[in-house]
Z-matrix of the N, CA and C atoms (Angstrom, degrees):
N
C 1 1.412
C 2 1.513 1 111.82
N 3 1.274 2 113.48 1 166.99
C 4 1.454 3 117.60 2 -176.13
C 5 1.506 4 108.90 3 -94.12
N 6 1.270 5 112.07 4 148.50
C 7 1.455 6 117.50 5 -177.94
C 8 1.532 7 109.81 6 -87.10
N 9 1.310 8 113.85 7 168.18
C 10 1.462 9 120.04 8 178.61
C 11 1.522 10 111.07 9 -63.14
N 12 1.309 11 117.04 10 -32.81
C 13 1.479 12 120.06 11 179.01
C 14 1.525 13 110.30 12 -64.20
N 15 1.321 14 115.88 13 -42.67
C 16 1.464 15 119.37 14 179.54
C 17 1.539 16 110.36 15 -64.36
N 18 1.297 17 115.97 16 -39.48
C 19 1.467 18 120.50 17 179.80
C 20 1.525 19 109.41 18 -67.00
N 21 1.339 20 116.64 19 -42.45
C 22 1.467 21 119.67 20 179.57
C 23 1.529 22 110.98 21 -66.11
N 24 1.324 23 117.69 22 -38.16
C 25 1.461 24 121.02 23 176.75
C 26 1.524 25 110.13 24 -64.26
N 27 1.298 26 116.59 25 -44.10
C 28 1.463 27 120.67 26 179.19
C 29 1.528 28 110.17 27 -62.90
N 30 1.334 29 116.54 28 -41.58
C 31 1.457 30 119.65 29 177.22
C 32 1.534 31 111.02 30 -65.01
N 33 1.333 32 116.91 31 -37.43
C 34 1.477 33 120.61 32 176.91
C 35 1.520 34 111.10 33 -63.23
N 36 1.334 35 115.61 34 -41.24
C 37 1.469 36 118.87 35 178.33
C 38 1.529 37 110.44 36 -66.41
N 39 1.316 38 117.40 37 -40.84
C 40 1.464 39 121.16 38 178.00
C 41 1.530 40 109.40 39 -63.93
N 42 1.345 41 115.23 40 -43.07
C 43 1.470 42 119.60 41 179.41
C 44 1.524 43 110.27 42 -62.64
N 45 1.338 44 117.30 43 -41.51
C 46 1.483 45 120.61 44 178.36
C 47 1.522 46 110.40 45 -64.77
N 48 1.332 47 117.77 46 -40.52
C 49 1.461 48 121.75 47 178.36
C 50 1.524 49 111.23 48 -63.01
N 51 1.335 50 116.10 49 -43.61
C 52 1.462 51 120.06 50 178.50
C 53 1.528 52 109.72 51 -63.54
N 54 1.349 53 116.67 52 -39.98
C 55 1.475 54 121.09 53 179.45
C 56 1.532 55 110.79 54 -62.48
N 57 1.335 56 116.45 55 -43.31
C 58 1.474 57 120.50 56 178.85
C 59 1.537 58 110.77 57 -65.47
N 60 1.321 59 115.50 58 -42.02
C 61 1.474 60 119.13 59 178.72
C 62 1.524 61 109.85 60 -62.37
N 63 1.337 62 116.97 61 -41.95
C 64 1.463 63 121.12 62 178.80
C 65 1.528 64 110.67 63 -62.86
N 66 1.353 65 118.15 64 -41.82
C 67 1.471 66 121.54 65 178.21
C 68 1.530 67 110.94 66 -64.11
N 69 1.351 68 115.20 67 -41.28
C 70 1.474 69 118.84 68 177.76
C 71 1.527 70 110.71 69 -62.11
N 72 1.336 71 117.07 70 -43.04
C 73 1.459 72 120.55 71 178.44
C 74 1.532 73 111.19 72 -63.49
N 75 1.332 74 116.86 73 -40.15
C 76 1.466 75 120.98 74 178.88
C 77 1.532 76 109.93 75 -63.64
N 78 1.341 77 115.81 76 -42.62
C 79 1.473 78 119.83 77 179.17
C 80 1.532 79 110.52 78 -64.49
N 81 1.328 80 116.99 79 -43.66
C 82 1.463 81 120.52 80 177.83
C 83 1.529 82 111.14 81 -63.71
N 84 1.323 83 115.63 82 -39.37
C 85 1.466 84 120.02 83 177.84
C 86 1.527 85 110.55 84 -62.77
N 87 1.339 86 117.31 85 -42.10
C 88 1.465 87 121.99 86 179.07
C 89 1.533 88 110.31 87 -65.11
N 90 1.337 89 117.02 88 -45.00
C 91 1.475 90 121.15 89 178.62
C 92 1.526 91 111.12 90 -62.08
N 93 1.334 92 117.33 91 -41.31
C 94 1.463 93 120.99 92 178.85
C 95 1.525 94 110.59 93 -64.19
N 96 1.330 95 116.37 94 -39.16
C 97 1.469 96 120.62 95 178.51
C 98 1.533 97 110.38 96 -62.98
N 99 1.335 98 117.46 97 -45.21
C 100 1.472 99 120.70 98 178.45
C 101 1.525 100 111.03 99 -63.47
N 102 1.323 101 116.86 100 -41.12
C 103 1.462 102 120.95 101 179.61
C 104 1.527 103 110.66 102 -62.43
N 105 1.350 104 116.51 103 -44.49
C 106 1.461 105 119.56 104 178.18
C 107 1.519 106 111.30 105 -64.63
N 108 1.331 107 118.16 106 -35.94
C 109 1.467 108 121.42 107 178.83
C 110 1.536 109 110.00 108 -63.84
N 111 1.342 110 116.83 109 -41.64
C 112 1.472 111 120.23 110 178.57
C 113 1.528 112 110.22 111 -64.55
N 114 1.326 113 116.94 112 -42.47
C 115 1.472 114 120.59 113 179.98
C 116 1.526 115 110.09 114 -63.61
N 117 1.332 116 117.26 115 -42.86
C 118 1.467 117 120.25 116 178.95
C 119 1.529 118 110.93 117 -64.64
N 120 1.337 119 117.38 118 -37.94
C 121 1.469 120 120.14 119 178.29
C 122 1.525 121 109.98 120 -63.63
N 123 1.338 122 116.54 121 -41.95
C 124 1.469 123 119.80 122 178.49
C 125 1.522 124 111.03 123 -64.51
N 126 1.326 125 116.73 124 -42.50
C 127 1.468 126 119.73 125 178.66
C 128 1.524 127 111.14 126 -62.90
N 129 1.329 128 117.43 127 -41.08
C 130 1.466 129 120.51 128 177.22
C 131 1.520 130 111.03 129 -62.57
N 132 1.341 131 115.98 130 -41.94
C 133 1.471 132 120.17 131 179.26
C 134 1.528 133 110.62 132 -62.96
N 135 1.326 134 116.52 133 -43.68
C 136 1.467 135 119.66 134 179.46
C 137 1.521 136 111.17 135 -66.11
N 138 1.330 137 116.74 136 -37.04
C 139 1.469 138 119.13 137 177.87
C 140 1.528 139 110.07 138 -63.43
N 141 1.332 140 117.18 139 -40.58
C 142 1.471 141 120.37 140 177.87
C 143 1.523 142 110.73 141 -64.66
N 144 1.340 143 116.33 142 -42.47
C 145 1.472 144 119.91 143 179.27
C 146 1.523 145 111.03 144 -63.84
N 147 1.302 146 117.59 145 -41.53
C 148 1.473 147 120.96 146 179.57
C 149 1.524 148 109.82 147 -65.72
N 150 1.347 149 116.68 148 -41.01
C 151 1.458 150 119.84 149 176.94
C 152 1.520 151 111.52 150 -62.38
N 153 1.339 152 116.23 151 -41.91
C 154 1.472 153 120.45 152 178.09
C 155 1.526 154 110.07 153 -64.56
N 156 1.337 155 116.90 154 -41.13
C 157 1.460 156 121.12 155 179.07
C 158 1.525 157 110.79 156 -63.39
N 159 1.336 158 116.87 157 -42.63
C 160 1.475 159 120.17 158 177.92
C 161 1.523 160 110.64 159 -61.05
N 162 1.327 161 115.96 160 -43.20
C 163 1.467 162 120.19 161 178.92
C 164 1.524 163 110.46 162 -63.00
N 165 1.332 164 116.29 163 -43.92
C 166 1.467 165 120.48 164 -179.90
C 167 1.528 166 111.05 165 -62.67
N 168 1.327 167 116.53 166 -42.98
C 169 1.470 168 120.15 167 179.97
C 170 1.530 169 110.29 168 -64.81
N 171 1.321 170 116.74 169 -40.93
C 172 1.467 171 120.07 170 179.71
C 173 1.524 172 110.66 171 -64.45
N 174 1.325 173 116.38 172 -43.73
C 175 1.475 174 120.06 173 179.25
C 176 1.522 175 110.27 174 -64.91
N 177 1.339 176 116.87 175 -42.99
C 178 1.469 177 120.20 176 179.54
C 179 1.520 178 111.37 177 -62.21
N 180 1.327 179 116.47 178 -40.20
C 181 1.466 180 119.65 179 177.96
C 182 1.515 181 111.26 180 -63.43
N 183 1.332 182 116.70 181 -41.08
C 184 1.471 183 120.24 182 178.15
C 185 1.513 184 111.72 183 -64.69
N 186 1.339 185 115.77 184 -41.96
C 187 1.468 186 119.91 185 -179.96
C 188 1.528 187 110.03 186 -65.41
N 189 1.338 188 116.70 187 -42.93
C 190 1.466 189 119.75 188 178.67
C 191 1.523 190 111.13 189 -60.53
N 192 1.316 191 117.10 190 -43.92
C 193 1.472 192 120.18 191 179.30
C 194 1.527 193 110.72 192 -62.93
N 195 1.334 194 116.51 193 -41.11
C 196 1.469 195 120.25 194 179.12
C 197 1.528 196 110.59 195 -64.50
N 198 1.329 197 116.66 196 -42.52
C 199 1.473 198 119.98 197 179.42
C 200 1.521 199 110.23 198 -64.46
N 201 1.346 200 117.49 199 -41.19
C 202 1.475 201 119.61 200 177.96
C 203 1.523 202 111.05 201 -60.73
N 204 1.324 203 117.43 202 -41.62
C 205 1.467 204 120.65 203 179.27
C 206 1.529 205 110.64 204 -65.07
N 207 1.332 206 116.85 205 -41.24
C 208 1.468 207 119.12 206 179.05
C 209 1.523 208 111.30 207 -65.84
N 210 1.321 209 116.74 208 -39.97
C 211 1.466 210 120.03 209 178.29
C 212 1.527 211 110.00 210 -64.20
N 213 1.336 212 116.14 211 -40.78
C 214 1.467 213 120.04 212 178.36
C 215 1.525 214 110.48 213 -62.10
N 216 1.350 215 116.61 214 -43.90
C 217 1.466 216 120.50 215 179.31
C 218 1.532 217 110.56 216 -64.38
N 219 1.329 218 117.47 217 -41.73
C 220 1.466 219 120.65 218 178.92
C 221 1.526 220 110.99 219 -64.63
N 222 1.333 221 116.64 220 -39.62
C 223 1.461 222 119.67 221 179.08
C 224 1.525 223 110.18 222 -63.26
N 225 1.324 224 116.56 223 -42.51
C 226 1.468 225 119.70 224 178.13
C 227 1.527 226 110.56 225 -62.99
N 228 1.331 227 117.00 226 -40.34
C 229 1.466 228 120.51 227 178.77
C 230 1.523 229 110.67 228 -64.21
N 231 1.329 230 116.45 229 -43.82
C 232 1.467 231 120.32 230 179.17
C 233 1.524 232 110.22 231 -63.16
N 234 1.328 233 117.67 232 -42.30
C 235 1.465 234 120.44 233 179.15
C 236 1.529 235 111.23 234 -62.75
N 237 1.354 236 116.25 235 -42.57
C 238 1.476 237 119.47 236 178.46
C 239 1.529 238 109.90 237 -63.70
N 240 1.326 239 117.02 238 -45.22
C 241 1.468 240 119.84 239 -179.86
C 242 1.523 241 111.42 240 -63.93
N 243 1.317 242 116.02 241 -39.10
C 244 1.461 243 119.42 242 178.64
C 245 1.530 244 110.45 243 -63.91
N 246 1.318 245 116.32 244 -41.85
C 247 1.471 246 120.05 245 179.69
C 248 1.526 247 111.10 246 -64.69
N 249 1.338 248 116.60 247 -37.14
C 250 1.469 249 118.22 248 -179.01
C 251 1.524 250 112.08 249 -77.19
N 252 1.319 251 117.73 250 -26.56
C 253 1.469 252 120.93 251 -177.80
C 254 1.527 253 111.26 252 -90.46
N 255 1.323 254 117.99 253 -20.12
C 256 1.465 255 121.98 254 -175.26
C 257 1.531 256 113.47 255 -54.06
N 258 1.350 257 121.16 256 -44.50
C 259 1.468 258 118.77 257 178.77
C 260 1.531 259 112.47 258 -61.55
N 261 1.319 260 117.45 259 -38.72
C 262 1.462 261 119.84 260 178.96
C 263 1.523 262 110.72 261 -65.96
N 264 1.345 263 116.34 262 -38.36
C 265 1.467 264 119.47 263 177.99
C 266 1.522 265 110.97 264 -64.74
N 267 1.320 266 116.44 265 -42.35
C 268 1.463 267 119.94 266 178.40
C 269 1.529 268 110.72 267 -62.35
N 270 1.340 269 116.40 268 -42.47
C 271 1.470 270 120.70 269 178.03
C 272 1.526 271 110.32 270 -62.39
N 273 1.353 272 116.31 271 -42.28
C 274 1.461 273 120.80 272 179.46
C 275 1.536 274 110.11 273 -62.06
N 276 1.333 275 117.51 274 -43.00
C 277 1.464 276 120.59 275 178.83
C 278 1.532 277 110.08 276 -62.85
N 279 1.331 278 116.27 277 -41.35
C 280 1.470 279 119.49 278 179.16
C 281 1.515 280 110.49 279 -63.51
N 282 1.351 281 116.30 280 -43.94
C 283 1.472 282 119.86 281 179.63
C 284 1.530 283 110.62 282 -64.87
N 285 1.311 284 117.66 283 -37.14
C 286 1.463 285 121.21 284 178.89
C 287 1.532 286 110.05 285 -64.97
N 288 1.320 287 116.20 286 -44.37
C 289 1.470 288 119.88 287 178.44
C 290 1.523 289 110.59 288 -62.90
N 291 1.322 290 116.40 289 -43.07
C 292 1.461 291 120.81 290 178.09
C 293 1.524 292 110.36 291 -62.97
N 294 1.338 293 117.06 292 -41.53
C 295 1.470 294 120.84 293 179.50
C 296 1.518 295 111.66 294 -63.70
N 297 1.346 296 117.14 295 -40.46
C 298 1.470 297 120.00 296 177.83
C 299 1.528 298 109.45 297 -64.31
N 300 1.328 299 116.61 298 -40.81
C 301 1.470 300 119.57 299 178.46
C 302 1.515 301 111.75 300 -63.63
N 303 1.339 302 116.67 301 -44.10
C 304 1.473 303 120.15 302 179.19
C 305 1.524 304 110.37 303 -64.67
N 306 1.334 305 116.98 304 -40.62
C 307 1.473 306 119.80 305 178.34
C 308 1.522 307 110.74 306 -61.41
N 309 1.324 308 116.89 307 -41.61
C 310 1.467 309 120.37 308 177.60
C 311 1.517 310 111.31 309 -63.70
N 312 1.331 311 116.62 310 -41.10
C 313 1.455 312 121.17 311 178.95
C 314 1.529 313 111.12 312 -63.82
N 315 1.352 314 116.02 313 -42.62
C 316 1.478 315 119.86 314 178.52
C 317 1.521 316 110.15 315 -64.72
N 318 1.345 317 117.30 316 -40.72
C 319 1.466 318 119.76 317 178.78
C 320 1.523 319 110.52 318 -63.94
N 321 1.332 320 117.24 319 -43.20
C 322 1.463 321 120.24 320 178.62
C 323 1.531 322 111.04 321 -63.51
N 324 1.347 323 115.75 322 -42.09
C 325 1.477 324 119.31 323 178.99
C 326 1.527 325 109.77 324 -64.54
N 327 1.333 326 117.46 325 -40.50
C 328 1.465 327 120.16 326 179.24
C 329 1.518 328 111.54 327 -63.07
N 330 1.333 329 116.17 328 -43.15
C 331 1.465 330 118.57 329 178.12
C 332 1.526 331 111.06 330 -64.10
N 333 1.340 332 116.60 331 -40.20
C 334 1.459 333 120.34 332 179.06
C 335 1.528 334 110.74 333 -63.63
N 336 1.330 335 116.49 334 -48.10
C 337 1.469 336 120.45 335 179.96
C 338 1.525 337 110.04 336 -63.24
N 339 1.372 338 115.99 337 -40.87
C 340 1.468 339 118.58 338 177.90
C 341 1.522 340 111.84 339 -61.38
N 342 1.340 341 116.17 340 -40.92
C 343 1.473 342 119.54 341 178.07
C 344 1.522 343 111.21 342 -65.22
N 345 1.331 344 116.70 343 -40.91
C 346 1.472 345 120.33 344 179.42
C 347 1.516 346 109.95 345 -64.78
N 348 1.351 347 116.22 346 -43.60
C 349 1.470 348 119.18 347 -179.62
C 350 1.526 349 110.48 348 -63.70
N 351 1.337 350 116.65 349 -39.97
C 352 1.462 351 119.30 350 178.92
C 353 1.533 352 110.72 351 -63.79
N 354 1.334 353 116.04 352 -42.48
C 355 1.462 354 119.61 353 179.69
C 356 1.521 355 110.95 354 -66.59
N 357 1.332 356 114.89 355 -46.92
C 358 1.460 357 119.16 356 -178.46
C 359 1.524 358 109.89 357 -70.60
N 360 1.344 359 116.28 358 -32.50
C 361 1.458 360 119.61 359 -178.77
C 362 1.525 361 111.75 360 -61.39
N 363 1.317 362 116.57 361 -40.54
C 364 1.464 363 119.09 362 178.30
C 365 1.531 364 111.06 363 -62.94
N 366 1.304 365 114.79 364 -41.02
C 367 1.470 366 118.74 365 177.15
C 368 1.515 367 110.81 366 -66.45
N 369 1.337 368 118.29 367 -39.43
C 370 1.464 369 121.99 368 -179.74
C 371 1.518 370 109.98 369 -66.01
N 372 1.339 371 116.71 370 -42.72
C 373 1.476 372 119.59 371 178.68
C 374 1.529 373 109.23 372 -61.88
N 375 1.312 374 117.60 373 -41.19
C 376 1.459 375 120.73 374 179.45
C 377 1.529 376 110.10 375 -65.74
N 378 1.344 377 117.05 376 -38.79
C 379 1.462 378 119.99 377 179.93
C 380 1.525 379 110.62 378 -67.84
N 381 1.346 380 117.49 379 -41.65
C 382 1.468 381 120.43 380 -179.91
C 383 1.515 382 109.45 381 -67.28
N 384 1.287 383 118.35 382 -39.95
C 385 1.479 384 119.88 383 177.94
C 386 1.542 385 110.08 384 -64.85
N 387 1.298 386 114.77 385 -39.80
C 388 1.454 387 117.40 386 179.19
C 389 1.515 388 109.74 387 -68.17
N 390 1.271 389 119.32 388 -40.03
C 391 1.467 390 124.32 389 179.63
C 392 1.520 391 110.55 390 -65.48
N 393 1.364 392 116.16 391 -40.92
C 394 1.450 393 119.68 392 179.74
C 395 1.539 394 111.62 393 -85.17
N 396 1.293 395 115.35 394 -8.40
C 397 1.452 396 122.93 395 -179.22
C 398 1.521 397 110.89 396 58.89
N 399 1.307 398 115.43 397 49.20
C 400 1.475 399 120.97 398 -179.30
C 401 1.507 400 109.18 399 -88.48
N 402 1.191 401 123.72 400 -18.55
C 403 1.440 402 126.66 401 -175.76
C 404 1.465 403 112.64 402 -61.44
């Protein structure tokens, strides 16, 4: 049979084994707690990023709608101004065309008068020379 010393040694070994198993479980429990804390921190960070993204998208949508409305209002203003200015522009174009025509007519008349004066001038010079007997 086994002696009390052998039984006590065996119990000591069992007690040491249980102690080591308990320490291993405590270490695993601590590691699992840290791992879950990191996962929760990441989830919180992603939730904040998603919330920020939602806010940014909402603000961008509002700004886009406001810009579209302003562009629409500006286009209407430009169309109204164009409609009110169009008769004056047409009148200006007509006056410009008329002015170019009158300028051409004056240039043609000037060339004609210049040619007549040159032709008549030669005759006048000949008449004055003949009258003064300079020849």
